[in-house]
C-alpha positions as CSV (number, residue, x, y, z in Angstrom):
1,M,12.1,19.3,3.5
2,G,9.3,17.9,5.2
3,F,8.1,19.3,9.3
4,T,9.2,16.1,10.6
5,T,12.4,15.7,9.4
6,V,15.5,16.1,11.7
7,I,17.0,18.9,9.2
8,Y,13.5,20.8,9.9
9,L,13.1,20.0,13.6
10,F,16.6,20.4,15.0
11,Y,18.2,22.8,12.5
12,F,15.9,24.8,10.1
13,L,13.1,25.5,12.5
14,P,15.2,26.4,15.6
15,L,17.6,28.6,13.9
16,F,14.8,30.2,12.0
17,L,12.8,31.3,15.0
18,I,16.3,32.5,16.8
19,I,17.0,34.5,14.2
20,F,13.5,35.9,13.3
21,F,13.0,37.0,17.3
22,S,16.4,38.5,17.1
23,L,15.9,40.7,14.2
24,P,14.7,44.2,14.3
25,R,11.0,44.5,13.5
26,R,11.5,45.8,9.6
27,L,13.8,43.1,8.8
28,K,11.7,40.2,10.2
29,F,9.7,39.7,7.0
30,P,12.5,40.2,4.4
31,F,14.2,37.1,7.0
32,L,10.7,35.3,6.7
33,L,10.6,35.6,2.9
34,A,14.2,34.6,2.4
35,A,13.8,31.5,4.7
36,S,10.5,30.5,2.8
37,F,12.2,30.3,-0.4
38,I,15.3,28.2,1.2
39,F,12.4,25.9,2.8
40,Y,11.1,25.6,-1.1
41,I,14.4,25.5,-2.7
42,W,15.4,22.6,-0.6
43,G,12.6,20.4,-1.7
44,S,12.1,21.7,-5.2
45,P,14.4,23.8,-6.9
46,V,12.3,24.3,-10.3
47,G,9.4,25.0,-8.2
48,A,10.9,27.9,-6.4
49,I,12.2,29.3,-9.7
50,V,8.2,28.9,-11.3
51,L,7.0,30.4,-8.2
52,F,9.2,33.6,-8.3
53,L,8.9,34.1,-12.0
54,S,4.8,33.6,-11.9
55,S,4.4,35.5,-8.7
56,I,6.2,38.6,-10.9
57,L,3.3,38.1,-13.6
58,D,0.6,37.8,-10.6
59,Y,1.7,41.1,-9.2
60,W,1.5,42.8,-12.7
61,F,-2.0,41.1,-13.6
62,G,-3.0,42.0,-10.1
63,R,-2.4,45.7,-10.7
64,A,-3.4,45.7,-14.2
65,I,-6.8,44.4,-13.1
66,D,-7.1,47.2,-10.7
67,R,-6.1,49.9,-12.9
68,A,-8.3,49.1,-15.8
69,P,-10.2,51.9,-17.0
70,S,-13.7,50.0,-18.1
71,A,-15.3,46.8,-16.7
72,R,-14.7,45.0,-19.6
73,G,-10.8,45.5,-19.3
74,R,-11.0,44.3,-15.6
75,K,-12.6,41.3,-16.7
76,A,-10.2,40.5,-19.5
77,W,-7.1,40.9,-17.4
78,M,-8.8,38.7,-14.8
79,A,-9.4,35.8,-17.2
80,A,-6.1,36.3,-18.4
81,S,-4.4,35.8,-15.4
82,V,-6.7,33.1,-14.0
83,A,-5.9,31.4,-17.2
84,F,-2.2,31.7,-16.9
85,N,-2.5,30.1,-13.6
86,I,-4.4,27.1,-14.4
87,A,-2.6,26.8,-17.7
88,I,0.8,26.3,-15.0
89,L,-1.1,24.1,-13.1
90,L,-2.3,21.8,-16.2
91,Y,1.1,21.5,-17.7
92,F,3.3,20.8,-14.4
93,K,0.9,18.6,-12.7
94,Y,-1.4,17.2,-15.7
95,A,0.9,16.8,-18.9
96,N,2.3,13.5,-18.0
97,F,-1.2,12.0,-17.6
98,F,-2.8,13.6,-20.2
99,V,0.1,12.6,-22.8
100,G,0.1,9.2,-21.5
101,E,-3.8,8.4,-21.8
102,F,-3.5,9.8,-25.2
103,N,-0.3,7.3,-26.1
104,R,-2.2,4.4,-24.6
105,L,-5.1,5.5,-26.8
106,L,-3.0,5.6,-29.7
107,T,-1.1,2.4,-29.2
108,S,-4.6,0.4,-28.7
109,L,-5.7,2.0,-32.4
110,G,-2.0,0.5,-33.4
111,F,-0.3,3.7,-33.8
112,S,2.9,4.6,-32.2
113,A,3.1,7.1,-29.1
114,I,4.3,10.3,-29.5
115,G,7.8,11.0,-27.8
116,W,7.4,12.9,-24.3
117,T,9.8,13.6,-21.7
118,N,8.3,13.5,-18.2
119,V,7.5,16.9,-16.5
120,F,8.7,17.6,-13.1
121,F,6.5,18.1,-10.6
122,P,6.8,21.0,-8.3
123,V,5.8,20.2,-5.0
124,G,2.7,22.4,-3.6
125,I,1.7,23.3,-7.2
126,S,-2.2,22.9,-6.2
127,F,-2.1,25.2,-3.3
128,L,-0.1,28.0,-4.6
129,T,-2.0,27.9,-7.7
130,F,-5.2,28.2,-5.7
131,Q,-4.3,30.9,-3.2
132,K,-3.1,32.9,-6.4
133,I,-6.2,32.6,-8.2
134,T,-8.2,34.1,-4.9
135,Y,-6.0,37.0,-4.9
136,L,-6.3,37.7,-8.8
137,V,-10.5,37.3,-8.4
138,D,-10.8,39.3,-5.0
139,I,-9.0,42.1,-6.9
140,Y,-11.2,42.1,-9.4
141,Y,-14.3,41.9,-7.4
142,K,-12.8,44.4,-5.0
143,K,-13.0,42.3,-1.9
144,A,-9.2,42.8,-1.6
145,A,-6.9,46.2,-3.2
146,P,-3.5,44.8,-4.9
147,A,-0.1,44.2,-2.7
148,P,1.3,47.5,-2.1
149,R,4.7,45.8,-2.8
150,F,5.8,43.0,-4.6
151,W,7.5,41.0,-1.6
152,R,4.5,41.5,0.2
153,Y,2.5,39.7,-2.2
154,L,5.6,37.2,-2.3
155,L,5.5,36.7,1.3
156,Y,1.6,36.0,1.0
157,I,2.3,33.1,-1.3
158,A,5.6,31.5,-0.1
159,M,5.2,31.9,3.8
160,F,6.8,28.5,4.5
161,P,4.4,27.1,6.8
162,K,1.6,27.0,4.7
163,L,3.6,26.9,1.2
164,T,3.1,23.3,0.4
165,N,0.3,22.0,1.5
166,G,-1.7,25.2,2.8
167,P,-4.3,25.7,4.6
168,I,-5.5,27.7,1.6
169,A,-5.0,31.6,2.9
170,K,-7.2,34.7,1.2
171,Y,-5.0,37.4,0.6
172,R,-7.7,39.8,2.2
173,D,-7.4,38.3,5.2
174,M,-3.8,38.3,5.7
175,A,-3.3,41.5,4.1
176,D,-3.4,43.3,7.7
177,Q,-1.0,40.7,9.1
178,L,1.6,41.0,6.3
179,H,1.9,44.6,7.0
180,E,4.2,44.4,10.2
181,P,5.2,41.7,12.6
182,R,2.2,41.4,15.2
183,Y,3.1,38.8,18.0
184,T,2.9,38.2,21.8
185,L,4.2,35.6,24.1
186,D,1.0,34.1,24.4
187,D,1.2,33.7,20.4
188,I,4.4,32.0,20.9
189,F,3.2,29.5,23.7
190,E,-0.1,28.7,22.1
191,G,1.8,28.5,18.6
192,S,4.2,25.7,20.4
193,V,1.7,23.8,21.8
194,R,-0.1,23.4,18.6
195,F,2.8,22.5,17.2
196,C,3.5,19.5,19.1
197,I,-0.1,18.6,19.2
198,G,0.4,18.3,15.0
199,M,3.8,16.5,15.3
200,A,2.2,13.9,17.9
201,K,-0.6,13.3,15.2
202,K,1.5,12.8,12.5
203,L,4.2,10.9,14.4
204,L,2.4,8.9,16.9
205,L,-1.1,8.2,15.3
206,A,-0.9,8.8,11.3
207,D,2.4,7.1,10.4
208,P,1.6,3.7,12.6
209,I,-1.8,3.8,11.4
210,G,-0.7,4.5,8.0
211,N,2.1,1.5,8.0
212,V,-1.1,-1.0,8.6
213,A,-2.9,0.4,5.6
214,N,0.0,0.4,3.4
215,R,0.8,-3.2,4.7
216,V,-2.6,-4.2,3.6
217,Y,-2.6,-2.4,0.3
218,G,0.5,-4.1,-0.5
219,L,-0.7,-7.2,-0.5
220,D,-1.7,-9.2,-3.7
221,Q,-5.5,-9.0,-4.0
222,T,-5.8,-12.6,-3.8
223,H,-4.7,-12.6,-0.6
224,L,-7.2,-10.4,0.7
225,T,-10.1,-11.6,3.1
226,P,-13.1,-9.2,3.9
227,G,-11.5,-8.9,7.1
228,Y,-8.0,-7.4,5.7
229,A,-9.6,-5.3,3.2
230,W,-12.1,-3.7,6.0
231,L,-8.9,-3.2,8.3
232,G,-7.2,-1.5,5.1
233,A,-10.0,0.8,4.4
234,V,-10.0,1.9,8.2
235,A,-6.4,2.3,8.6
236,F,-6.1,4.7,5.6
237,S,-9.3,6.4,6.7
238,F,-7.6,7.4,9.9
239,Q,-4.3,7.7,8.3
240,V,-5.5,10.2,5.3
241,Y,-7.2,12.4,8.0
242,L,-4.8,12.8,10.8
243,D,-1.5,13.0,8.6
244,F,-3.4,15.9,6.9
245,A,-4.8,17.4,10.1
246,A,-1.2,16.8,11.6
247,Y,0.7,19.2,8.8
248,T,-2.2,21.6,9.2
249,D,-2.0,22.0,12.9
250,M,1.8,22.3,12.2
251,A,1.4,25.0,10.1
252,I,-0.9,26.9,12.2
253,G,1.3,26.7,14.9
254,V,4.5,27.6,13.2
255,G,2.4,30.8,11.7
256,R,0.9,31.7,15.1
257,M,4.6,31.9,16.8
258,M,5.3,34.7,14.2
259,G,1.8,36.7,14.8
260,F,0.0,35.0,11.7
261,T,-3.6,33.7,11.9
262,L,-4.1,31.1,9.1
263,P,-7.6,29.7,8.9
264,E,-8.6,26.0,10.3
265,N,-8.8,23.0,8.1
266,F,-10.5,20.3,10.0
267,R,-13.3,20.0,12.6
268,R,-13.2,16.3,13.2
269,P,-14.6,15.4,9.6
270,Y,-15.9,11.7,10.6
271,F,-18.2,13.0,13.2
272,C,-20.6,13.9,11.0
273,Q,-24.3,12.5,10.2
274,N,-24.2,13.0,6.3
275,F,-21.7,13.8,3.4
276,T,-22.8,17.5,3.6
277,E,-21.8,18.0,7.2
278,H,-18.7,16.1,6.4
279,W,-17.2,18.5,4.0
280,R,-18.0,21.4,6.5
281,R,-15.7,19.8,8.5
282,W,-13.0,18.3,5.8
283,H,-10.1,20.6,4.4
284,I,-12.3,23.5,5.3
285,S,-10.0,25.7,3.3
286,L,-10.2,23.8,-0.1
287,V,-14.0,23.6,0.2
288,Q,-14.5,27.1,0.9
289,W,-12.4,28.1,-2.2
290,Y,-14.7,25.9,-4.1
291,R,-18.0,27.4,-2.9
292,E,-16.7,31.0,-3.4
293,Y,-14.6,30.7,-6.8
294,L,-16.3,27.7,-8.5
295,Y,-19.7,26.8,-7.0
296,F,-21.0,30.6,-6.8
297,P,-20.0,31.7,-10.3
298,L,-21.5,28.6,-11.9
299,G,-24.7,30.1,-10.3
300,G,-24.8,28.1,-6.8
301,N,-28.3,27.1,-6.1
302,K,-29.8,30.2,-7.4
303,K,-30.4,28.9,-11.3
304,G,-32.9,26.2,-10.4
305,R,-32.8,22.8,-8.7
306,W,-31.3,21.0,-11.9
307,R,-28.7,23.3,-12.0
308,T,-27.5,23.3,-8.4
309,Y,-27.3,19.3,-8.8
310,L,-25.0,20.2,-12.3
311,N,-23.0,22.4,-10.1
312,L,-22.8,20.5,-7.4
313,W,-21.6,17.2,-9.7
314,I,-19.0,19.9,-11.4
315,V,-17.4,20.8,-8.3
316,F,-16.7,17.5,-7.1
317,L,-15.4,16.2,-10.4
318,V,-12.8,19.1,-9.8
319,T,-12.2,18.7,-6.8
320,G,-11.6,14.9,-6.9
321,F,-9.3,15.8,-10.3
322,W,-7.5,18.6,-8.1
323,H,-6.2,16.1,-5.9
324,G,-4.3,14.3,-8.8
325,A,-3.5,12.8,-12.2
326,N,-5.3,9.9,-12.1
327,W,-8.8,8.2,-13.0
328,T,-9.1,7.3,-9.0
329,Y,-9.4,10.8,-7.6
330,L,-12.0,11.4,-10.6
331,A,-14.1,8.1,-9.2
332,W,-13.6,9.5,-5.6
333,G,-14.9,12.9,-6.8
334,A,-17.5,11.5,-8.8
335,Y,-18.4,9.4,-5.4
336,N,-18.8,12.2,-3.3
337,G,-20.8,14.0,-5.6
338,F,-23.3,11.4,-6.1
339,F,-23.9,11.1,-2.2
340,I,-24.0,14.8,-2.1
341,F,-27.0,14.7,-5.0
342,L,-28.5,12.0,-3.2
343,E,-28.8,14.0,0.3
344,R,-30.4,17.2,-1.8
345,L,-32.6,14.9,-3.6
346,F,-34.0,13.1,-0.7
347,W,-31.6,11.3,1.8
348,N,-31.6,14.5,4.2
349,E,-35.4,14.6,4.7
350,K,-36.1,10.8,4.2
351,I,-33.4,9.1,6.1
352,T,-30.6,11.4,8.4
353,K,-33.5,13.4,9.9
354,R,-35.2,10.2,11.1
355,L,-32.7,8.3,12.2
356,P,-30.6,9.0,15.6
357,I,-27.2,10.4,15.9
358,W,-25.8,7.2,17.1
359,V,-26.9,5.7,13.5
360,N,-26.2,8.5,11.4
361,V,-22.5,8.9,12.4
362,P,-21.6,5.4,12.0
363,L,-23.5,5.1,9.0
364,S,-21.7,8.4,7.2
365,Y,-18.3,6.9,8.2
366,F,-18.8,3.9,6.7
367,L,-20.1,5.4,3.7
368,I,-17.2,8.0,3.5
369,L,-14.8,4.9,4.2
370,A,-15.9,3.3,1.0
371,G,-15.3,6.5,-1.4
372,Q,-11.6,6.6,0.0
373,V,-11.1,3.3,-1.2
374,F,-10.8,5.0,-4.7
375,F,-8.4,7.5,-3.2
376,R,-5.9,5.1,-2.0
377,S,-6.2,2.3,-4.9
378,E,-3.8,2.7,-7.7
379,S,-6.5,2.2,-10.3
380,V,-10.3,2.1,-10.7
381,S,-9.9,-1.6,-11.2
382,A,-7.9,-2.3,-7.9
383,A,-10.4,-0.1,-5.9
384,V,-13.1,-2.0,-7.5
385,R,-12.1,-5.6,-6.3
386,H,-11.3,-4.0,-3.1
387,L,-14.6,-2.8,-2.5
388,H,-16.1,-6.1,-4.0
389,L,-14.2,-7.9,-1.0
390,M,-15.1,-5.5,1.7
391,F,-18.9,-6.3,0.6
392,N,-18.7,-10.0,-0.6
393,F,-20.9,-11.5,2.2
394,T,-20.2,-14.9,0.6
395,L,-16.6,-14.7,2.0
396,I,-17.3,-13.6,5.5
397,G,-16.8,-17.2,7.2
398,K,-13.2,-17.2,5.0
399,M,-10.8,-17.6,8.3
400,E,-8.0,-15.0,8.0
401,S,-4.4,-16.1,9.0
402,P,-3.3,-15.4,12.7
403,T,-0.1,-15.0,11.6
404,L,-0.4,-12.8,8.7
405,W,-3.2,-10.8,10.5
406,A,-0.6,-10.3,13.3
407,N,2.0,-9.1,10.9
408,L,-0.6,-6.5,9.2
409,I,-1.3,-5.4,12.7
410,G,0.5,-5.7,15.7
411,N,-0.5,-4.8,19.5
412,R,0.9,-1.2,19.6
413,E,-0.9,-0.2,16.1
414,L,-4.4,-2.0,17.6
415,F,-3.6,0.7,20.7
416,V,-3.1,3.4,17.9
417,L,-6.3,2.5,16.2
418,F,-8.3,2.7,19.4
419,I,-6.6,6.4,19.8
420,C,-7.5,7.2,16.4
421,V,-11.2,6.3,16.9
422,A,-11.6,8.4,20.3
423,V,-10.2,11.3,18.7
424,S,-12.2,11.2,15.6
425,F,-15.4,10.5,17.2
426,F,-15.3,12.1,20.7
427,P,-18.9,13.8,20.8
428,D,-19.1,17.6,20.2
429,Q,-21.1,17.9,23.1
430,L,-18.6,16.3,25.6
431,I,-15.8,18.6,23.7
432,D,-18.0,21.9,24.4
433,C,-18.5,20.8,27.7
434,I,-14.8,20.6,28.7
435,R,-14.2,23.8,26.9
436,N,-16.7,25.9,28.1
437,R,-17.4,24.6,31.7
438,V,-14.5,22.6,33.1
439,A,-11.7,24.6,31.6
440,P,-12.8,27.7,32.8
441,R,-12.8,26.3,36.6
442,I,-9.2,25.4,36.2
443,R,-6.7,28.0,37.7
444,P,-4.8,29.9,34.5
445,S,-1.3,29.0,36.1
446,L,-2.4,25.1,36.5
447,F,-3.9,25.1,33.0
448,I,-0.7,26.4,31.5
449,G,1.4,24.2,33.4
450,I,-1.0,21.2,32.1
451,K,-0.5,22.5,28.5
452,I,3.0,22.5,28.9
453,A,3.3,19.1,30.4
454,V,1.4,17.9,27.5
455,A,2.9,19.2,24.9
456,S,6.6,18.4,26.2
457,V,5.3,14.7,26.5
458,L,4.2,14.7,22.9
459,F,7.0,16.2,21.8
460,C,9.6,14.0,23.2
461,L,7.2,10.8,22.3
462,S,7.2,11.9,18.7
463,I,11.1,12.2,18.8
464,L,11.6,8.8,19.9
465,A,9.0,7.6,17.6
466,L,11.0,9.6,14.5
467,V,14.3,8.4,15.6
468,N,13.2,4.7,15.8
469,S,10.7,4.7,12.4
470,G,12.5,7.4,10.1
471,F,11.0,9.8,7.8
472,S,7.6,9.6,6.6
473,P,6.3,12.1,4.2
474,F,3.0,14.0,4.6
475,I,0.3,12.6,2.0
476,Y,-0.4,15.9,0.7
477,F,2.9,16.6,-0.5
478,R,2.3,14.8,-3.9
479,F,-0.8,17.2,-4.4
């Protein structure tokens, strides 16, 4: 059940909120838990079963880690629990890929492929696994106490706003919020506004510009020219950012309506001067997860310069593979790791610091853009061909067909592209000025009225777009 489906927007969410706000305080969280499983069962029945059964073991593992009489015992229980969750992730998300690659090797060597029935992919298993690991590892390091009741742990894991696509929240940050419902009228209002903004990002920006990317990447590569190749890459860069940011906004909005504070996930990641800054702004909760639960345990930057480089490479390769069972994601992770390595080696000191911001930001964007070609392409070879066309300067003079160009991007989509650029690259300094100087001078009642008007217009336009174009799933649903 997607956030931008008719059944969610007009049936599930309104009915849920009416009942949630009407119930006595002691029944609100049990109802939220039940509704979360209905939400998950709707789209992934097998995933809901896996989630429930594995959560029973995770809850037991957490208590075993906490009660172990020795440090060795605590470590053993922690290692077993993390291995258990990684094994589930590897089986459900990567077994088909590993078996497929093994069969391809067998057939290339003249042997018969082994029989295999494809494993069903539970929606959101990547995000769920990482949240479970944070819970168990934090108990081991005594950063969090085990959940006092199983249902409270299950609610932390299965809460429907963040269930399938995050943001990845730590139990230690949500433990107090899971004690009892705490929300105000201001929470309901601000959460509703945030939800409408996210909905507009998805339906009014990400989907239209995504249609352009899909048309370009759907072309036979023999018909591609440098102009078309750049158009597809630029369109996808805005689609993948705004699509995921939209989901995060909607999740944070619904969570706030119920009194939950979910972590922010994006801070306009294309307005950056290098890859390091980009990754501080992009999928923030995932980056923080890798930093705390993988990079630091590997030694971080405390074991010498070259060990630091190795740790960064490992993190980005794992990040790439986490996104999907395809060599393209590994290539995308390696590409990002390569530029992070270059920045640590010399780029930041020799290039970034010597160039003005108006050069660094476009340069960083186009380098990030090139890497995202791997993320979007069906295969590494297709990505290489696409990049070759983008940078094949001998074909710059080749004329694109005006008819084909018009079929790829219309006037509405050109306008959307302009809005995407404005939203993504609006300077931080101007945003801070508006937030800190302009907004405080507006009367509170007028400011609330403006928010209501903007949110209402965005909601109505989004509904019209949904009715006219139909449902388009969020990109990160497949991760």
